[in-house]
C-alpha positions as CSV (number, residue, x, y, z in Angstrom):
1,M,-27.6,-6.8,7.1
2,I,-30.1,-5.7,9.8
3,F,-32.6,-8.1,11.3
4,D,-35.7,-7.3,13.4
5,T,-35.0,-9.3,16.6
6,S,-37.9,-8.0,18.7
7,Y,-39.4,-11.5,18.7
8,S,-37.7,-14.8,18.6
9,D,-37.7,-16.3,15.1
10,K,-36.0,-19.5,14.2
11,E,-35.2,-18.5,10.7
12,T,-33.6,-15.1,11.8
13,T,-31.6,-16.9,14.4
14,R,-30.4,-19.5,11.8
15,Q,-29.3,-16.7,9.4
16,I,-27.5,-14.8,12.1
17,N,-25.7,-18.0,13.3
18,L,-24.7,-18.8,9.7
19,A,-23.2,-15.3,9.1
20,V,-21.3,-14.7,12.4
21,G,-21.2,-18.1,14.1
22,L,-22.9,-19.6,17.1
23,P,-22.7,-17.7,20.4
24,F,-19.7,-18.4,22.6
25,S,-20.2,-21.0,25.3
26,W,-20.3,-20.0,29.0
27,K,-16.8,-21.3,29.5
28,Q,-15.4,-19.3,26.5
29,R,-17.3,-16.2,27.7
30,W,-15.7,-16.6,31.2
31,K,-12.2,-17.0,29.7
32,M,-12.6,-14.0,27.4
33,G,-13.9,-11.8,30.3
34,G,-17.2,-11.2,28.6
35,I,-18.4,-10.8,25.0
36,G,-20.5,-7.7,25.2
37,S,-19.6,-4.0,25.1
38,R,-21.0,-1.3,27.3
39,R,-23.7,0.9,25.8
40,M,-22.2,3.3,23.3
41,T,-23.6,6.5,21.8
42,I,-24.1,6.5,18.1
43,T,-22.9,9.7,16.4
44,R,-23.5,8.8,12.7
45,I,-24.9,6.0,10.6
46,S,-25.2,5.3,6.9
47,E,-27.9,7.1,5.2
48,E,-29.6,3.9,4.2
49,Y,-30.1,3.0,7.9
50,Q,-31.2,6.4,9.2
51,S,-34.8,5.1,9.4
52,Y,-33.7,2.7,12.1
53,M,-32.4,5.4,14.4
54,N,-34.3,7.6,16.8
55,A,-35.2,11.2,16.0
56,K,-32.5,13.7,16.4
57,H,-33.8,14.9,19.8
58,Y,-33.2,11.4,21.3
59,I,-29.8,9.8,22.1
60,S,-29.3,6.6,20.1
61,T,-27.2,3.9,21.7
62,A,-26.1,0.4,20.8
63,N,-24.1,-2.5,22.2
64,I,-21.8,-4.8,20.4
65,E,-21.7,-8.6,20.9
66,L,-18.7,-10.7,19.8
67,R,-19.2,-13.9,17.9
68,P,-16.6,-16.3,16.5
69,K,-17.0,-15.1,12.9
70,G,-18.2,-11.5,13.4
71,I,-20.0,-9.0,15.5
72,I,-23.6,-8.1,16.1
73,I,-24.6,-4.5,16.9
74,H,-27.8,-4.4,19.0
75,F,-29.9,-1.3,19.1
76,R,-33.5,-0.3,19.6
77,H,-35.9,2.1,17.7
78,K,-39.1,2.8,19.5
79,L,-40.4,-0.6,20.6
80,Q,-38.4,-2.6,18.0
81,A,-35.1,-4.4,18.6
82,Y,-32.6,-4.7,15.8
83,S,-29.4,-6.6,15.2
84,W,-26.9,-5.5,12.6
85,I,-24.5,-8.4,11.7
86,M,-21.0,-7.7,10.5
87,P,-18.8,-10.7,9.6
88,Y,-15.1,-10.2,10.2
89,N,-14.2,-10.8,6.6
90,S,-16.1,-7.7,5.5
91,L,-15.5,-5.6,8.7
92,K,-13.3,-2.5,8.6
93,T,-12.6,-0.7,11.9
94,T,-11.2,2.7,12.6
95,Y,-10.5,3.6,16.2
96,D,-9.1,7.0,17.2
97,N,-11.4,9.7,18.6
98,L,-14.4,7.8,17.2
99,L,-15.0,4.1,16.7
100,R,-16.1,3.5,13.1
101,L,-17.3,0.1,12.0
102,E,-17.9,-0.5,8.3
103,S,-19.3,-3.5,6.5
104,D,-20.5,-3.9,2.9
105,G,-20.2,-0.1,2.3
106,K,-22.4,0.8,5.3
107,F,-21.0,2.3,8.5
108,I,-21.8,3.2,12.0
109,E,-19.8,5.6,14.2
110,F,-19.7,5.8,18.0
111,E,-18.5,8.7,20.0
112,Q,-15.3,8.2,22.0
113,P,-16.1,4.9,23.7
114,N,-14.7,4.0,27.1
115,N,-14.7,0.3,26.1
116,H,-10.9,0.1,25.3
117,Q,-10.5,-3.4,26.6
118,F,-13.5,-4.7,24.7
119,I,-12.4,-2.9,21.5
120,Q,-8.9,-4.5,21.7
121,Q,-10.5,-7.9,22.2
122,M,-12.7,-7.3,19.1
123,M,-9.6,-6.3,17.0
124,R,-7.7,-9.4,18.2
125,L,-10.6,-11.7,17.3
126,K,-10.8,-10.0,13.9
127,K,-7.1,-10.6,13.3
128,E,-7.3,-14.2,14.4
129,F,-10.2,-14.9,12.0
């Protein structure tokens, strides 16, 4: 599910927190070594979500945020900010030459990311959940 997070909205925040949990505390973030990925280049996305991506002549990028019960993929389109939530119970990951994240039949692929430590941490949290 994608939310428009350009502006702070209590209802949107509540729905995100219900789906993927409250953000980690500062102490937990410190112990984990951070909860956010570096910027990654998007290579493909589900057809249903193509309208959220930039035109083909622009490079589309996104960041991933870890939460206790899932992940949030943050990206921008023009002046709008969007957050795509993916709970761990519906998240499928493939990681070889590309990082592919799939949830509820919709997917996003990133070109070979150099976030190996972050991706391993995400996989570990998914297994623990």
